C-alpha positions as CSV (number, residue, x, y, z in Angstrom):
1,A,5.1,8.2,-2.0
2,V,1.8,7.1,-0.5
3,I,3.3,6.7,3.0
4,K,5.0,10.0,2.7
5,A,1.7,11.7,2.0
6,K,0.1,10.4,5.1
7,P,-1.4,13.2,7.2
8,A,0.3,13.7,10.6
9,A,-3.2,13.5,12.3
10,A,-3.9,10.0,10.8
11,K,-3.8,7.3,13.4
12,G,-3.7,3.5,13.2
13,Q,-3.0,1.4,10.2
14,Y,-2.7,3.6,7.1
15,L,-2.4,1.0,4.4
16,R,-4.8,-1.9,4.7
17,S,-4.0,-3.7,1.3
18,V,-1.7,-3.2,-1.7
19,V,-2.4,-4.7,-5.1
20,V,0.0,-4.4,-8.0
21,S,-1.2,-5.2,-11.5
22,T,-0.4,-4.5,-15.2
23,T,-2.9,-2.8,-17.5
24,M,-4.9,-6.0,-18.4
25,G,-3.2,-8.5,-16.1
26,P,-4.4,-10.0,-12.8
27,G,-3.8,-8.2,-9.6
28,I,-1.1,-9.5,-7.2
29,K,-1.7,-8.8,-3.5
30,V,1.4,-7.5,-1.6
31,N,1.7,-7.5,2.2
32,P,2.1,-3.7,3.1
33,L,4.3,-4.6,6.1
34,K,6.8,-6.6,4.1
35,A,6.7,-4.2,1.1
36,K,8.9,-1.7,3.1
37,E,11.8,-4.2,3.0
């Protein structure tokens, strides 16, 4: 949903980092390039 909302005029790398976490849990970093797979 975030990538679909990217403006057409935006250039370069759109997502620099992605972190997934539960409400009170630690965050887990996700590689945005591999998250598409």
